[in-house]
SERO-4910 file (N, C-alpha, C, O; in steps of 0.05 Angstrom, whole numbers):
BEGIN
 pado doro    nc1    nc2    nc3   cac1   cac2   cac3    cc1    cc2    cc3    oc1    oc2    oc3
  Met    A    683    264  -1411    685    286  -1392    663    283  -1370    640    278  -1376
  Gln    A    671    285  -1345    652    283  -1323    635    307  -1321    644    330  -1322
  Ala    A    609    303  -1317    590    325  -1313    596    338  -1286    604    325  -1267
  Lys    A    593    365  -1285    598    380  -1260    576    374  -1240    553    371  -1246
  Leu    A    585    373  -1215    566    370  -1193    555    397  -1185    566    418  -1192
  Ala    A    532    397  -1171    520    422  -1162    538    436  -1142    552    423  -1126
  Lys    A    539    462  -1144    557    478  -1127    551    473  -1097    570    473  -1081
  Arg    A    526    470  -1090    519    467  -1062    531    441  -1050    537    439  -1026
  Ile    A    535    421  -1068    547    396  -1058    577    398  -1057    590    386  -1040
  Leu    A    588    414  -1075    618    417  -1075    627    432  -1050    650    429  -1042
  Thr    A    610    448  -1038    618    463  -1014    611    447   -988    618    456   -966
  Leu    A    599    424   -991    590    408   -968    613    393   -956    628    379   -970
  Ala    A    618    397   -930    639    382   -916    627    357   -903    606    358   -891
  Pro    A    640    334   -907    630    310   -894    632    311   -864    647    327   -853
  Ser    A    616    294   -851    615    294   -822    641    285   -810    649    262   -815
  Pro    A    655    301   -794    680    292   -782    677    270   -762    694    252   -760
  Thr    A    655    270   -747    651    249   -727    646    222   -740    656    202   -731
  Val    A    631    223   -762    626    198   -777    652    188   -790    657    164   -791
  Ala    A    669    207   -799    695    199   -811    713    186   -790    726    166   -797
  Ile    A    713    196   -766    730    184   -745    719    156   -739    735    137   -736
  Asp    A    693    153   -736    681    128   -730    686    107   -752    692     84   -747
  Thr    A    685    116   -777    690     99   -800    719     89   -800    724     66   -804
  Lys    A    737    107   -794    766    100   -793    771     80   -771    786     61   -774
  Ala    A    759     85   -748    763     67   -725    752     39   -731    765     19   -724
  Lys    A    729     38   -744    717     12   -750    734     -3   -771    736    -27   -770
  Ala    A    745     12   -790    762      0   -811    787    -12   -798    796    -33   -806
  Leu    A    799      2   -779    822     -8   -765    816    -33   -749    831    -52   -748
  Lys    A    792    -33   -737    783    -57   -722    781    -81   -740    788   -103   -733
  Gln    A    770    -76   -764    766    -98   -783    793   -110   -793    795   -133   -802
  Gln    A    814    -94   -791    841   -103   -798    854   -118   -775    877   -126   -777
  Gly    A    839   -121   -753    850   -135   -730    865   -118   -710    878   -128   -692
  Ile    A    865    -91   -714    879    -73   -696    860    -66   -673    838    -57   -678
  Pro    A    868    -70   -648    851    -64   -625    847    -34   -623    866    -18   -620
  Ile    A    822    -25   -624    815      3   -623    794      8   -601    775     -7   -598
  Leu    A    798     29   -585    778     38   -566    765     62   -579    777     84   -581
  Asn    A    740     59   -587    726     80   -602    710     98   -583    689     90   -574
  Met    A    721    122   -578    708    141   -561    699    165   -578    695    187   -567
  Gly    A    695    160   -604    690    182   -622    660    187   -628    652    210   -632
  Ile    A    645    166   -629    617    169   -639    598    175   -616    601    165   -594
  Gly    A    578    191   -622    557    198   -602    534    178   -602    512    184   -609
  Glu    A    541    153   -594    521    132   -595    521    115   -569    542    104   -562
  Pro    A    499    114   -555    498     97   -531    507     69   -537    500     58   -557
  Asp    A    523     58   -519    534     31   -523    514      9   -513    521    -14   -514
  Phe    A    491     17   -503    472     -2   -493    455    -13   -516    453     -1   -537
  Asp    A    444    -37   -512    425    -48   -531    399    -34   -529    392    -24   -508
  Thr    A    385    -32   -551    357    -22   -550    341    -40   -531    342    -65   -534
  Pro    A    327    -29   -512    311    -45   -493    294    -66   -507    282    -61   -528
  Leu    A    292    -89   -494    279   -112   -507    249   -106   -514    240   -114   -535
  His    A    235    -92   -496    207    -88   -502    202    -70   -526    181    -72   -539
  Ile    A    222    -54   -533    220    -37   -557    225    -55   -582    211    -52   -602
  Lys    A    245    -72   -580    250    -91   -602    226   -108   -608    218   -112   -631
  Gln    A    214   -118   -586    191   -135   -589    167   -121   -602    152   -134   -617
  Ala    A    164    -95   -597    143    -80   -610    147    -79   -640    128    -80   -655
  Ala    A    172    -75   -648    178    -74   -677    173   -102   -690    162   -103   -712
  Ile    A    181   -123   -676    178   -150   -687    148   -156   -690    139   -167   -710
  Ala    A    132   -149   -669    103   -153   -670     90   -138   -693     72   -148   -706
  Ala    A    100   -114   -698     89    -98   -720     94   -111   -747     77   -112   -764
  Ile    A    118   -122   -750    125   -137   -775    107   -162   -777     97   -167   -799
  Glu    A    105   -177   -756     90   -201   -757     60   -196   -762     46   -213   -773
  His    A     50   -173   -754     22   -167   -758     18   -149   -783     -3   -137   -787
  Asp    A     39   -149   -800     37   -136   -826     33   -105   -824     21    -93   -842
  Ser    A     44    -93   -803     43    -64   -801     67    -52   -815     85    -39   -803
  Ile    A     68    -57   -841     92    -50   -857     84    -36   -884     98    -38   -903
  Lys    A     61    -23   -884     51     -9   -908     60     20   -907     72     30   -888
  Tyr    A     53     34   -929     57     63   -929     42     76   -905     22     67   -896
  Ala    A     53     98   -896     40    114   -875     40    143   -883     53    151   -903
  Ala    A     26    160   -868     25    188   -874     53    200   -872     68    193   -854
  Pro    A     61    217   -891     88    229   -890     94    243   -863    117    244   -854
  Gln    A     73    254   -851     77    268   -825     82    249   -802     91    258   -781
  Gly    A     75    224   -806     78    204   -784     51    193   -777     30    206   -780
  Met    A     50    169   -766     26    156   -758     12    172   -736     25    182   -718
  Ile    A    -14    175   -738    -29    191   -719    -26    180   -691    -26    195   -671
  Glu    A    -25    153   -688    -21    141   -662      4    150   -649      5    156   -625
  Leu    A     26    151   -664     52    160   -654     51    190   -647     62    198   -627
  Arg    A     39    206   -665     39    235   -660     22    242   -635     28    261   -621
  Lys    A      2    226   -629    -13    230   -604      4    224   -580      4    238   -560
  Val    A     20    203   -582     38    196   -560     59    217   -556     66    225   -533
  Ile    A     70    228   -578     90    249   -576     77    274   -565     90    288   -549
  Ala    A     53    280   -572     39    304   -561     36    301   -531     40    320   -516
  Asp    A     29    277   -522     27    272   -493     55    275   -479     57    286   -457
  Lys    A     76    266   -493    103    268   -482    111    297   -479    121    305   -459
  Phe    A    106    313   -500    112    342   -499     98    356   -476    109    373   -462
  His    A     72    348   -472     56    361   -451     67    353   -424     70    370   -406
  Lys    A     72    328   -420     80    318   -394    108    325   -386    114    335   -364
  Asp    A    127    322   -405    155    326   -399    165    354   -404    184    363   -391
  Asn    A    153    368   -424    164    394   -432    145    417   -427    152    440   -432
  Asn    A    121    411   -418    101    432   -413     94    448   -438     89    472   -437
  Ile    A     94    434   -461     86    446   -486     61    432   -496     60    408   -498
  Ser    A     41    447   -503     16    436   -513     15    437   -544      8    458   -555
  Tyr    A     23    416   -556     21    413   -586     -2    395   -593     -7    374   -579
  Glu    A    -17    402   -613    -36    383   -625    -21    363   -642      1    369   -652
  Pro    A    -32    338   -645    -18    319   -663    -12    330   -691      7    322   -703
  Ser    A    -29    348   -700    -25    360   -727     -1    379   -727      9    386   -748
  Gln    A      9    387   -703     32    405   -701     58    389   -696     78    401   -689
  Ile    A     57    363   -701     80    346   -696     86    331   -722     68    322   -737
  Ile    A    112    327   -727    121    312   -751    142    291   -742    158    297   -724
  Val    A    141    268   -754    159    246   -749    178    243   -773    168    242   -796
  Gly    A    204    241   -768    223    240   -790    244    218   -786    244    204   -765
  Ala    A    261    215   -805    282    195   -805    306    205   -788    327    211   -799
  Gly    A    301    208   -762    321    219   -744    318    249   -742    307    262   -760
  Ser    A    328    260   -720    326    289   -716    343    304   -737    337    326   -744
  Lys    A    364    291   -746    381    303   -767    366    310   -792    369    331   -804
  Gln    A    349    291   -801    333    296   -825    312    318   -820    307    333   -838
  Leu    A    301    319   -796    281    340   -790    294    367   -788    282    387   -796
  Leu    A    319    368   -778    334    393   -778    338    403   -806    334    427   -812
  Tyr    A    345    385   -824    349    392   -852    323    404   -863    323    425   -877
  Ser    A    300    390   -858    274    400   -868    268    428   -857    258    445   -871
  Ala    A    273    432   -831    267    458   -819    283    480   -832    272    501   -838
  Phe    A    309    476   -836    325    497   -849    315    501   -877    315    524   -887
  Gln    A    307    480   -891    298    483   -919    273    500   -921    270    516   -939
  Val    A    255    496   -902    229    511   -904    231    539   -891    213    556   -897
  Leu    A    251    545   -875    253    571   -862    273    590   -875    270    614   -874
  Cys    A    293    579   -888    315    596   -898    311    603   -927    305    586   -944
  Asp    A    315    628   -933    319    638   -960    348    645   -964    363    647   -944
  Lys    A    356    649   -988    384    654   -994    394    679   -978    382    700   -980
  Gly    A    416    675   -963    427    698   -949    417    701   -921    428    717   -905
  Asp    A    395    687   -913    385    689   -886    406    679   -866    420    659   -871
  Glu    A    410    694   -844    431    687   -825    420    670   -803    398    675   -792
  Val    A    435    649   -796    428    631   -774    451    632   -753    473    625   -760
  Ile    A    445    641   -729    465    643   -708    469    615   -696    450    603   -685
  Ile    A    494    606   -696    501    579   -686    523    583   -666    546    589   -673
  Pro    A    518    578   -640    539    579   -620    560    557   -624    552    534   -631
  Val    A    585    563   -621    606    543   -623    623    542   -598    626    562   -584
  Pro    A    633    518   -590    634    494   -607    607    482   -613    588    485   -598
  Thr    A    605    469   -637    579    459   -646    582    434   -663    603    428   -673
  Trp    A    560    420   -665    558    397   -683    559    408   -712    543    425   -719
  Ser    A    577    398   -728    582    409   -754    557    407   -773    555    422   -792
  Thr    A    540    388   -767    516    384   -784    499    410   -785    488    416   -806
  Phe    A    497    424   -763    482    449   -763    492    468   -785    476    479   -800
  Ile    A    518    471   -786    530    490   -805    525    481   -833    517    497   -850
  Glu    A    530    455   -839    528    445   -866    499    446   -876    494    451   -899
  Gln    A    480    441   -858    452    441   -866    442    469   -872    426    473   -890
  Val    A    452    489   -857    445    517   -863    456    524   -891    442    537   -907
  Lys    A    480    516   -897    492    521   -923    476    508   -946    472    520   -967
  Leu    A    467    484   -941    450    470   -961    424    484   -966    413    482   -988
  Ala    A    414    498   -946    389    514   -949    395    542   -960    377    559   -962
  Glu    A    420    547   -968    429    573   -979    428    595   -958    428    619   -965
  Gly    A    427    587   -932    429    606   -911    458    612   -905    476    599   -916
  Thr    A    463    631   -887    490    638   -879    494    632   -849    481    644   -832
  Pro    A    511    612   -843    517    606   -815    533    629   -803    554    637   -813
  Val    A    524    639   -780    538    660   -765    548    646   -740    532    640   -722
  Leu    A    574    642   -738    585    627   -716    591    645   -692    603    666   -695
  Leu    A    581    637   -669    584    652   -644    602    636   -625    592    618   -611
  Pro    A    628    643   -624    646    629   -606    640    634   -576    636    657   -568
  Leu    A    639    612   -561    635    614   -532    660    606   -518    675    589   -527
  Lys    A    665    618   -495    688    611   -479    678    592   -456    655    593   -449
  Pro    A    697    576   -445    689    559   -423    676    575   -401    686    597   -395
  Pro    A    654    566   -389    642    540   -390    622    535   -413    605    518   -411
  Phe    A    624    552   -434    608    547   -459    578    550   -455    562    537   -468
  Lys    A    570    568   -437    542    573   -432    532    597   -447    541    620   -442
  Leu    A    514    593   -466    504    614   -483    487    634   -466    472    627   -448
  Thr    A    491    660   -472    475    681   -460    461    698   -481    470    699   -504
  Ala    A    440    713   -472    427    731   -491    445    754   -499    443    763   -522
  Lys    A    463    762   -482    482    783   -488    500    775   -511    506    790   -529
  Asp    A    509    750   -510    525    739   -532    510    741   -559    521    749   -579
  Leu    A    485    732   -558    469    731   -582    463    759   -593    465    763   -618
  Glu    A    457    777   -576    449    804   -584    471    817   -601    466    833   -619
  Lys    A    497    811   -594    519    823   -609    521    813   -638    533    826   -655
  Gln    A    508    790   -643    510    778   -670    486    785   -688    486    779   -711
  Leu    A    466    799   -677    442    804   -692    447    825   -714    461    845   -710
  Thr    A    436    819   -738    436    838   -760    408    838   -772    390    824   -763
  Lys    A    405    855   -793    379    855   -807    373    829   -821    350    824   -828
  Lys    A    394    814   -826    391    788   -840    386    764   -822    382    742   -832
  Thr    A    388    768   -796    385    746   -777    356    735   -779    337    750   -778
  Lys    A    355    708   -783    328    695   -786    323    675   -764    301    672   -755
  Ile    A    345    660   -756    341    638   -738    363    638   -716    386    645   -722
  Ile    A    355    630   -692    375    624   -671    374    594   -667    353    582   -662
  Leu    A    397    581   -668    399    552   -663    407    547   -634    428    557   -625
  Leu    A    391    532   -620    397    525   -592    401    495   -590    387    479   -603
  Asn    A    421    487   -574    426    459   -569    434    456   -540    457    461   -532
  Ser    A    414    448   -523    419    447   -495    404    422   -483    380    420   -485
  Pro    A    419    403   -471    448    402   -468    462    401   -495    451    392   -515
  Ser    A    487    411   -495    501    415   -520    519    391   -527    530    377   -510
  Asn    A    521    387   -553    542    370   -565    561    390   -578    553    404   -597
  Pro    A    587    392   -569    602    371   -555    608    377   -525    621    360   -512
  Thr    A    598    399   -514    608    407   -488    592    396   -464    602    395   -442
  Gly    A    566    389   -469    549    381   -448    538    405   -432    525    401   -412
  Ala    A    544    429   -441    535    454   -427    505    458   -431    494    450   -452
  Met    A    492    470   -411    464    476   -413    459    506   -410    475    520   -396
  Ile    A    438    515   -423    431    544   -421    414    547   -395    394    534   -393
  Asp    A    423    565   -377    408    569   -353    380    580   -359    376    594   -379
  Lys    A    361    574   -342    333    582   -347    331    612   -350    316    621   -368
  Glu    A    344    627   -333    342    657   -335    352    667   -362    340    685   -374
  Glu    A    374    655   -372    384    663   -398    366    654   -420    363    668   -440
  Leu    A    354    630   -417    336    620   -437    312    639   -440    302    644   -462
  Glu    A    302    649   -417    280    668   -418    288    694   -432    273    706   -447
  Lys    A    313    703   -427    323    728   -440    326    723   -470    320    741   -486
  Ile    A    336    700   -477    339    693   -506    311    692   -519    308    701   -542
  Gly    A    292    681   -505    264    681   -515    254    709   -520    241    714   -541
  Lys    A    258    727   -501    249    755   -505    263    768   -529    251    783   -544
  Leu    A    289    762   -532    304    772   -554    292    763   -581    289    778   -600
  Ala    A    285    737   -582    273    726   -606    246    739   -612    240    745   -635
  Val    A    230    743   -592    204    755   -596    207    784   -604    193    793   -623
  Asp    A    224    799   -591    227    827   -598    237    831   -626    229    850   -639
  His    A    254    813   -636    266    816   -662    253    798   -683    262    796   -706
  Lys    A    231    784   -675    215    767   -693    233    746   -706    234    743   -731
  Leu    A    248    731   -690    266    711   -699    255    683   -694    242    678   -674
  Trp    A    262    664   -712    256    636   -707    276    624   -688    299    633   -687
  Ile    A    267    604   -673    285    589   -656    282    559   -664    260    549   -665
  Ile    A    304    546   -670    305    517   -673    319    506   -648    343    512   -644
  Ser    A    304    491   -632    315    482   -607    319    452   -608    300    436   -608
  Asp    A    344    443   -609    351    415   -611    354    405   -582    373    412   -568
  Glu    A    335    388   -574    334    379   -546    338    348   -543    327    336   -526
  Ile    A    354    337   -561    358    308   -563    370    296   -538    366    272   -533
  Tyr    A    385    312   -523    398    301   -498    383    308   -473    394    307   -451
  Glu    A    357    315   -475    342    325   -452    341    305   -429    338    313   -406
  Asn    A    342    279   -434    340    259   -412    367    252   -400    367    236   -381
  Ile    A    388    264   -410    415    257   -399    426    281   -385    442    296   -397
  Leu    A    418    285   -360    425    309   -345    438    301   -319    433    279   -308
  Tyr    A    455    319   -308    470    312   -284    468    334   -262    466    327   -239
  Thr    A    468    359   -270    469    380   -249    447    401   -253    446    420   -236
  Asn    A    431    399   -272    412    421   -278    386    409   -288    384    385   -293
  Lys    A    365    425   -290    339    417   -300    336    427   -329    344    449   -335
  His    A    324    410   -345    319    418   -373    294    435   -376    273    428   -364
  Tyr    A    296    456   -391    272    473   -397    270    476   -428    290    481   -441
  Ser    A    246    472   -438    240    477   -466    232    506   -470    213    515   -457
  Ile    A    245    520   -488    240    548   -491    212    553   -501    200    574   -496
  Ala    A    201    534   -517    174    537   -527    152    537   -505    129    544   -510
  Ser    A    160    528   -481    140    526   -459    136    552   -445    118    554   -428
  Phe    A    152    572   -450    152    597   -434    127    614   -439    116    625   -420
  Asn    A    119    616   -464     95    631   -470     86    625   -499    100    613   -514
  Asp    A     61    632   -505     49    625   -531     64    638   -554     66    625   -576
  Gln    A     74    662   -551     88    675   -573    113    660   -580    119    656   -604
  Leu    A    128    652   -559    153    637   -564    146    610   -577    161    601   -595
  Lys    A    125    598   -568    116    572   -580    111    575   -610    117    557   -626
  Glu    A    101    598   -618     95    603   -646    120    610   -663    119    611   -687
  Gln    A    142    614   -649    167    621   -663    189    599   -660    212    603   -667
  Thr    A    181    576   -648    200    555   -642    193    529   -654    169    521   -655
  Ile    A    213    515   -665    211    487   -673    227    471   -653    251    474   -652
  Thr    A    213    453   -639    226    437   -618    233    410   -629    216    395   -638
  Met    A    259    404   -630    269    379   -642    276    358   -620    287    365   -599
  Asn    A    270    333   -626    278    312   -608    278    285   -624    274    285   -648
  Gly    A    282    263   -609    283    237   -622    288    215   -602    291    221   -578
  Val    A    288    191   -612    291    168   -594    320    157   -593    326    139   -578
  Ser    A    338    168   -609    365    156   -612    380    155   -586    390    134   -579
  Lys    A    382    177   -572    400    179   -548    387    167   -523    399    152   -508
  Ser    A    362    174   -518    349    166   -494    343    136   -493    343    124   -471
  Tyr    A    338    124   -516    330     96   -517    349     78   -531    343     55   -537
  Ala    A    374     88   -536    394     72   -550    383     61   -577    385     38   -583
  Met    A    371     79   -592    358     72   -618    371     87   -641    356     96   -659
  Thr    A    397     91   -640    410    108   -661    405     97   -689    398    113   -707
  Gly    A    408     72   -694    405     61   -721    376     58   -730    372     53   -754
  Trp    A    357     62   -712    329     60   -720    320     84   -736    302     83   -752
  Arg    A    334    107   -732    328    132   -747    300    141   -744    284    140   -763
  Leu    A    293    151   -720    267    163   -716    270    188   -698    279    187   -675
  Gly    A    263    211   -710    262    236   -695    235    248   -697    218    239   -712
  Tyr    A    230    268   -681    204    282   -682    208    311   -675    227    319   -662
  Ala    A    189    327   -685    190    356   -680    162    367   -676    143    357   -688
  Gly    A    160    388   -660    135    402   -656    139    431   -663    160    442   -658
  Gly    A    118    444   -674    121    472   -681     95    484   -691     75    471   -691
  Pro    A     96    509   -700     72    522   -711     61    506   -735     76    494   -750
  Gln    A     35    507   -738     22    490   -758     33    494   -786     37    475   -800
  His    A     36    519   -794     44    524   -822     73    514   -827     79    507   -850
  Val    A     90    514   -806    117    504   -810    117    474   -812    130    462   -829
  Ile    A    101    461   -795     99    432   -796     86    423   -822     95    403   -834
  Asp    A     67    438   -831     54    431   -857     75    433   -880     76    416   -898
  Ala    A     92    454   -879    112    457   -900    133    434   -898    141    424   -919
  Met    A    141    427   -874    160    405   -871    148    379   -880    161    362   -892
  Thr    A    121    375   -876    108    351   -885    107    350   -915    111    329   -927
  Ser    A    102    373   -928    102    373   -958    129    366   -969    131    350   -988
  Leu    A    150    377   -956    177    370   -965    182    340   -961    194    326   -978
  Gln    A    174    329   -938    178    301   -932    163    283   -951    172    261   -958
  Ser    A    140    292   -960    124    276   -978    138    272  -1005    132    253  -1020
  Gln    A    156    290  -1011    171    289  -1036    200    279  -1032    215    278  -1052
  Thr    A    207    271  -1008    234    261  -1003    233    233   -991    234    213  -1006
  Ile    A    231    230   -964    232    204   -952    205    189   -953    204    165   -949
  Gly    A    183    203   -959    157    191   -958    147    187   -930    131    203   -920
  Asn    A    157    167   -917    150    163   -888    171    146   -875    185    130   -888
  Val    A    174    149   -848    191    131   -832    177    104   -832    153    102   -830
  Pro    A    193     82   -835    181     55   -834    161     51   -811    167     59   -789
  Thr    A    139     40   -818    117     38   -798    124     21   -774    115     27   -752
  Phe    A    139      0   -778    145    -17   -755    164     -3   -736    164     -8   -712
  Ile    A    180     16   -746    197     32   -729    180     52   -713    185     58   -690
  Gln    A    160     63   -726    141     81   -712    127     66   -690    122     77   -668
  Gln    A    120     41   -695    107     25   -674    125     21   -650    117     22   -627
  Ala    A    151     17   -656    171     14   -635    173     40   -619    176     39   -594
  Ala    A    172     62   -633    175     88   -619    151     94   -601    154    106   -580
  Ile    A    127     84   -609    104     87   -592    109     73   -565    103     84   -544
  Thr    A    120     49   -567    126     34   -542    148     48   -526    146     50   -502
  Ala    A    169     57   -540    191     71   -526    181     95   -510    188     98   -486
  Leu    A    164    111   -522    155    136   -509    133    132   -488    130    148   -470
  Ser    A    117    111   -492     93    108   -474     97     87   -452     82     87   -433
  Ala    A    116     69   -456    120     48   -435    135     59   -411    144     82   -411
  Asp    A    139     42   -391    154     49   -368    182     58   -376    194     47   -394
  Gln    A    193     79   -363    218     91   -370    242     81   -353    262     95   -351
  Ala    A    239     57   -342    260     47   -325    286     43   -340    308     48   -329
  Ser    A    285     36   -365    310     32   -381    324     59   -385    349     60   -386
  Val    A    309     80   -389    321    107   -392    335    115   -366    358    125   -367
  Arg    A    323    110   -343    335    116   -318    360     99   -313    380    109   -302
  Ala    A    359     74   -321    383     57   -317    406     66   -334    429     66   -324
  Met    A    401     74   -358    423     84   -376    434    110   -364    458    114   -364
  His    A    416    127   -355    425    152   -344    443    148   -320    463    161   -316
  Ser    A    436    129   -303    452    123   -279    480    114   -287    499    122   -274
  Glu    A    482     98   -307    508     88   -316    524    111   -328    548    113   -324
  Phe    A    511    128   -343    525    151   -355    536    169   -332    559    179   -334
  Ala    A    521    172   -311    529    189   -288    554    177   -275    572    191   -267
  Asn    A    555    151   -272    578    137   -260    603    141   -278    625    147   -268
  Arg    A    599    139   -304    622    142   -322    632    171   -322    656    176   -322
  Arg    A    613    189   -321    621    218   -320    637    223   -295    658    237   -297
  Ala    A    628    213   -272    643    218   -247    671    206   -249    690    218   -239
  Phe    A    673    182   -260    699    170   -263    718    187   -280    741    191   -272
  Leu    A    709    196   -303    726    212   -321    734    239   -309    757    247   -312
  Ile    A    715    252   -295    722    277   -283    744    273   -262    763    289   -261
  Lys    A    742    253   -246    762    247   -226    789    240   -239    810    249   -231
  Ala    A    788    223   -260    812    214   -273    827    236   -288    851    240   -285
  Phe    A    812    252   -303    825    273   -319    833    297   -302    851    312   -310
  Ser    A    821    300   -279    829    322   -261    857    318   -250    870    337   -241
  Thr    A    868    294   -252    895    289   -242    916    293   -264    940    291   -258
  Ile    A    908    298   -288    926    302   -311    929    332   -315    911    345   -326
  Glu    A    950    344   -305    953    373   -304    954    386   -332    948    410   -335
  Gln    A    962    371   -352    964    382   -379    936    385   -393    934    398   -413
  Leu    A    916    373   -381    889    374   -392    871    392   -375    875    394   -351
  Ser    A    852    405   -387    832    421   -373    805    418   -386    804    414   -410
  Phe    A    784    420   -370    757    415   -381    737    427   -362    742    433   -339
  Thr    A    713    431   -373    690    440   -357    672    415   -353    666    401   -372
  Glu    A    663    411   -329    646    387   -324    620    390   -339    606    410   -337
  Pro    A    613    369   -355    588    370   -371    563    369   -353    562    353   -334
  Glu    A    544    385   -359    519    385   -344    499    365   -356    480    357   -342
  Gly    A    503    357   -381    486    338   -394    500    324   -416    524    329   -421
  Ala    A    486    307   -431    496    291   -453    517    271   -443    519    267   -419
  Phe    A    533    260   -461    553    240   -452    580    245   -465    592    227   -476
  Tyr    A    589    270   -463    614    278   -475    631    294   -454    620    308   -437
  Leu    A    657    291   -457    676    308   -442    692    323   -464    704    311   -481
  Phe    A    691    350   -462    704    367   -481    729    378   -468    728    394   -449
  Val    A    753    369   -477    777    372   -462    798    389   -478    802    384   -502
  Ser    A    810    408   -464    831    425   -477    858    410   -476    866    400   -455
  Val    A    871    410   -499    899    399   -501    918    421   -509    940    416   -519
  Glu    A    910    446   -505    926    468   -514    954    468   -501    974    477   -514
  Lys    A    957    458   -477    983    457   -463   1002    437   -476   1026    437   -472
  Leu    A    990    419   -492   1006    397   -504   1014    403   -533   1029    388   -545
  Leu    A   1004    425   -544   1009    431   -572   1035    446   -576   1042    463   -560
  Gly    A   1048    440   -598   1073    453   -604   1084    443   -631   1069    438   -649
  Lys    A   1110    440   -632   1122    432   -658   1115    403   -665   1109    398   -689
  Gln    A   1115    385   -646   1108    357   -652   1079    354   -660   1073    340   -679
  Tyr    A   1061    366   -645   1033    365   -651   1022    394   -652   1014    405   -631
  Pro    A   1022    406   -676   1013    434   -678    984    439   -673    975    461   -667
  Thr    A    967    418   -677    938    421   -674    927    398   -658    940    377   -655
  Ala    A    902    402   -649    888    380   -636    883    357   -655    884    334   -646
  Thr    A    879    363   -680    875    342   -700    900    324   -702    898    300   -702
  Ala    A    924    337   -703    949    322   -704    952    305   -679    961    282   -680
  Trp    A    946    316   -656    948    302   -630    930    278   -630    938    256   -621
  Cys    A    905    281   -639    885    259   -639    893    237   -658    889    214   -653
  Glu    A    904    245   -681    913    226   -701    935    209   -690    936    184   -694
  Ala    A    953    222   -676    976    207   -663    966    188   -642    976    166   -639
  Leu    A    946    197   -626    935    180   -605    922    156   -617    924    134   -606
  Leu    A    908    159   -640    896    136   -653    917    116   -664    914     92   -661
  Glu    A    938    127   -676    958    110   -688    976     96   -668    982     73   -671
  Lys    A    982    110   -646   1001     99   -626    988     84   -604    999     64   -593
  Glu    A    963     93   -596    950     80   -573    924     66   -580    912     53   -563
  Gly    A    914     70   -605    890     57   -613    865     69   -600    845     54   -595
  Ile    A    865     95   -595    842    108   -583    831    128   -603    845    146   -612
  Ala    A    805    125   -610    792    144   -629    776    164   -613    756    157   -600
  Ile    A    784    190   -615    768    212   -604    767    233   -626    781    232   -646
  Val    A    750    253   -622    745    273   -643    758    299   -636    753    310   -614
  Pro    A    775    309   -654    789    335   -648    769    358   -648    748    358   -661
  Gly    A    776    379   -633    759    403   -631    754    416   -657    733    430   -660
  Glu    A    772    414   -676    768    426   -703    742    416   -716    729    431   -731
  Ala    A    734    392   -709    708    381   -720    684    397   -710    663    396   -721
  Phe    A    688    411   -687    666    426   -675    672    456   -677    661    472   -662
  Val    A    690    463   -695    698    491   -701    711    503   -675    706    527   -670
  Tyr    A    726    487   -661    738    497   -636    765    483   -633    767    463   -619
  Pro    A    786    494   -645    813    482   -644    824    481   -615    815    496   -597
  Gly    A    842    462   -611    856    460   -585    842    442   -565    851    440   -542
  Tyr    A    821    428   -574    805    411   -556    801    384   -569    806    380   -593
  Phe    A    791    365   -553    780    340   -564    755    333   -549    751    341   -526
  Arg    A    738    318   -563    713    308   -550    716    278   -546    721    263   -565
  Leu    A    712    269   -522    712    241   -515    684    233   -507    672    244   -488
  Ser    A    673    213   -521    646    203   -514    649    182   -492    664    163   -495
  Phe    A    633    186   -470    633    164   -450    609    146   -453    599    135   -434
  Ala    A    599    144   -478    580    124   -485    595     98   -492    593     88   -514
  Ala    A    611     89   -472    627     65   -475    629     52   -448    623     65   -428
  Ser    A    636     27   -447    637     12   -422    657     24   -403    676     37   -411
  Met    A    653     20   -377    671     30   -357    699     17   -361    720     30   -357
  Glu    A    699     -8   -369    725    -22   -374    740     -8   -396    764     -3   -394
  Asp    A    726     -1   -418    740     13   -440    749     41   -432    770     50   -440
  Leu    A    732     55   -416    740     82   -407    765     81   -389    782     98   -392
  Gln    A    766     61   -372    790     58   -355    815     53   -372    836     65   -367
  Lys    A    813     36   -392    835     31   -410    843     56   -425    866     62   -429
  Ala    A    823     71   -434    828     96   -449    843    116   -432    861    129   -442
  Val    A    834    119   -407    848    139   -390    877    130   -385    895    147   -386
  Glu    A    882    105   -382    909     95   -378    926    101   -403    949    110   -400
  Lys    A    915     95   -426    930    100   -451    935    129   -457    956    137   -466
  Ile    A    915    146   -451    918    175   -455    939    186   -436    955    202   -444
  Thr    A    938    177   -411    958    185   -391    987    177   -400   1005    193   -399
  Asp    A    989    152   -409   1015    143   -419   1025    159   -443   1048    166   -445
  Phe    A   1006    164   -461   1013    180   -486   1023    208   -479   1042    218   -491
  Ile    A   1010    221   -460   1017    248   -452   1045    247   -438   1061    265   -443
  Gln    A   1049    227   -421   1074    226   -406   1097    218   -424   1120    216   -415
***
């Protein structure tokens, strides 16, 4: 007889975006041509100077255990980055380095949530937020947004209860690319202060912007800074997804608690990867600007191309590298859901995209334009043919 698994694991839903990517890669290995527009991963190589920093660290034997919180040299660089780019003054002791921002999000929910604590999560959203709250025995409170998917304080206020503990912010957003306007961010901050709520602010896409300026909510005043954990990482800005390095800044007692948890889980991020991150964050940012320029070109191409397909509708993304597109006009008996439509597109045209159901928002799909212009052009042609 098989032993029973823990209940918290039995309720855990696997990542839909990872599932799509895995299926697409499996089909490719079978020799089937696939255009994978499903995964949120820059298609660029990690810049050479960052790779060389990691290689140098290995060659100079910088591969021993490190402090669970992260190397002090890296935390100093991150503190400088927060000050210069985000106008937040964190001491190195108020910063933690983890195995990607996803792992640090997990740690933050673990140290902040007690059983039944409510976490407000605007949707559409990255499913990881929901599942990690559940793993911390918190209660995800989903807040549906309508196009253009811009969160407001008024929306949030309607969801507040006596059990509300955390507001989750993700701006620019995955999957919509929407950003929270500064005026609304200030109102949300006041709401959090007035109701003594924590804010977890996921700012991983801060360097990929098109029409707006990024603001960190923790920069507005000292009280907000004391109630906010600011999340970021090197995956998106530096094409370092597989390196798995994220970082967070926050109140000392929260960072201390996350460090204690980390000391009993991952131990530390590999030291040669931390050395590479030091170079990524402190060296010239020309590679970041070059990637951003290419993303902007791809975004412009897709907006123009999809605007000519009358059956599709979308809001232009203000940041990140996704287009979140409505297929509601195409749903019916043949394809009752966006999931069914996306599955048919993969089977018949070889294009992998993520249905809106993966982001708790039926009737849509997310297309990542972290792909070459050539592949995007092919994808638009195939999607157009499939619709027609």
